VMD Tcl script that draws the C-alpha trace (Angstrom):
set ca {
  {9.26 51.99 59.16}
  {6.72 50.26 56.92}
  {8.19 48.43 53.92}
  {6.58 47.84 50.53}
  {7.58 46.17 47.29}
  {6.81 47.43 43.78}
  {7.39 45.56 40.54}
  {7.58 47.38 37.21}
  {6.78 44.89 34.44}
  {8.48 45.78 31.17}
  {6.92 45.03 27.80}
  {8.95 42.29 26.10}
  {9.53 44.21 22.86}
  {8.80 47.92 23.33}
  {9.73 50.73 25.72}
  {6.55 50.30 27.72}
  {5.92 49.48 31.36}
  {2.81 47.75 32.69}
  {1.19 49.92 35.36}
  {-1.92 49.86 37.50}
  {-4.23 52.83 38.10}
  {-5.37 52.32 41.67}
  {-8.93 52.89 42.77}
  {-8.30 53.46 46.47}
  {-10.39 56.27 48.01}
  {-9.17 55.17 51.47}
  {-5.52 55.70 50.38}
  {-5.38 59.26 49.02}
  {-1.69 59.01 48.03}
  {-2.58 56.15 45.64}
  {-6.18 56.95 44.63}
  {-6.41 57.39 40.84}
  {-2.61 57.22 40.49}
  {-0.51 54.96 38.25}
  {1.70 52.60 40.24}
  {3.65 49.41 39.77}
  {2.30 46.15 41.15}
  {3.00 45.13 44.71}
  {2.12 45.85 48.30}
  {3.22 45.50 51.89}
  {6.06 43.32 53.07}
  {4.40 41.08 55.67}
  {5.96 39.46 58.75}
  {5.55 36.00 57.22}
  {7.44 36.92 54.02}
  {10.88 35.31 54.07}
  {12.36 38.35 52.28}
  {11.47 41.16 49.89}
  {11.71 38.80 46.90}
  {9.12 36.47 48.41}
  {6.89 39.47 49.20}
  {7.08 40.58 45.56}
  {6.36 37.09 44.22}
  {3.37 36.77 46.59}
  {1.95 40.18 45.67}
  {2.23 39.52 41.92}
  {0.52 36.17 42.27}
  {-2.28 37.78 44.32}
  {-2.80 40.70 41.93}
  {-2.11 39.16 38.52}
  {-2.20 35.39 39.08}
  {1.32 35.16 37.64}
  {3.87 32.82 39.21}
  {7.29 34.44 39.09}
  {10.53 33.00 40.42}
  {13.19 34.84 42.34}
  {15.50 34.89 39.30}
  {12.72 36.63 37.27}
  {13.13 39.67 39.52}
  {15.87 42.27 39.42}
  {16.17 44.52 42.47}
  {16.88 48.03 41.21}
  {16.91 49.96 44.47}
  {14.47 51.62 46.77}
  {12.44 54.74 47.21}
  {12.26 56.34 50.66}
  {9.11 58.32 51.36}
  {10.09 60.42 54.37}
  {6.65 62.02 54.68}
  {5.01 58.65 55.39}
  {8.13 56.88 56.71}
  {7.87 54.20 54.01}
  {10.61 52.30 52.25}
  {9.56 50.97 48.84}
  {11.80 48.30 47.30}
  {11.74 48.62 43.52}
  {12.04 45.60 41.25}
  {11.83 45.19 37.50}
  {11.14 42.13 35.39}
  {11.24 41.39 31.69}
  {8.24 39.09 31.96}
  {8.11 37.52 28.52}
  {4.35 37.44 27.99}
  {2.17 40.32 26.88}
  {-0.25 41.06 29.68}
  {-3.86 42.03 29.14}
  {-4.86 45.65 29.54}
  {-8.06 46.59 31.34}
  {-9.82 46.07 34.66}
  {-8.16 43.96 37.32}
  {-10.81 42.98 39.84}
  {-10.38 44.75 43.14}
  {-7.23 46.55 42.08}
  {-7.92 49.04 39.30}
  {-7.09 49.36 35.61}
  {-3.89 47.96 34.08}
  {-2.27 49.42 30.99}
  {1.07 49.62 29.19}
  {2.46 53.16 29.34}
  {5.38 54.53 27.28}
  {8.39 55.62 29.34}
  {8.00 59.27 28.39}
  {4.44 59.31 29.78}
  {5.85 59.51 33.31}
  {7.55 62.86 32.75}
  {4.67 64.32 30.73}
  {1.99 63.55 33.34}
  {3.58 63.84 36.81}
  {0.23 64.57 38.45}
  {-0.84 60.98 37.70}
  {1.85 59.40 39.90}
  {2.02 59.23 43.70}
  {5.47 60.86 43.96}
  {5.01 63.45 41.21}
  {6.57 61.36 38.45}
  {8.78 58.38 37.89}
  {11.85 60.46 37.07}
  {13.95 57.63 38.47}
  {12.68 55.07 35.92}
  {15.43 55.80 33.38}
  {18.07 55.37 36.09}
  {16.45 52.12 37.20}
  {16.54 50.69 33.72}
  {19.89 52.02 32.54}
  {22.13 51.62 35.55}
  {24.01 48.54 36.66}
  {23.87 49.74 40.26}
  {20.95 49.78 42.66}
  {19.73 53.31 43.26}
  {18.20 55.17 46.17}
  {15.46 57.74 45.57}
  {14.20 60.10 48.29}
  {10.84 61.83 48.02}
}
mol new
graphics top color blue
foreach p $ca { graphics top sphere $p radius 0.5 }
foreach p [lrange $ca 0 end-1] q [lrange $ca 1 end] { graphics top cylinder $p $q radius 0.2 }
display resetview
């Protein structure tokens, strides 16, 4: 099973989440879809936290620490046999919207956008986002 990490970056003052619209023609499940930041867990990563920290530094040039991350659960994609570990952070700086070289376009989206535009997300929508943010327990989502 291939493992991935995804970080949802929450706006420090509003109900918005920072997302990336991927430009990946070679990855049809992600091409022109809004996703969190992250990527593959590699063999050299000490754990999923280190994988997340590495991916965020690569994609956004932001240095996070382990205690900046909150593991909220995982999503299991049975079709592709992928396990996606889902983290959130309340990163306290407003991030720039627009083009991120080699990755796509970044933008803050309101929470209700996910349910109104399910076609724009790789798994139909982020119906689990409310649970992720409002539960004290880690959750498991199967798609």
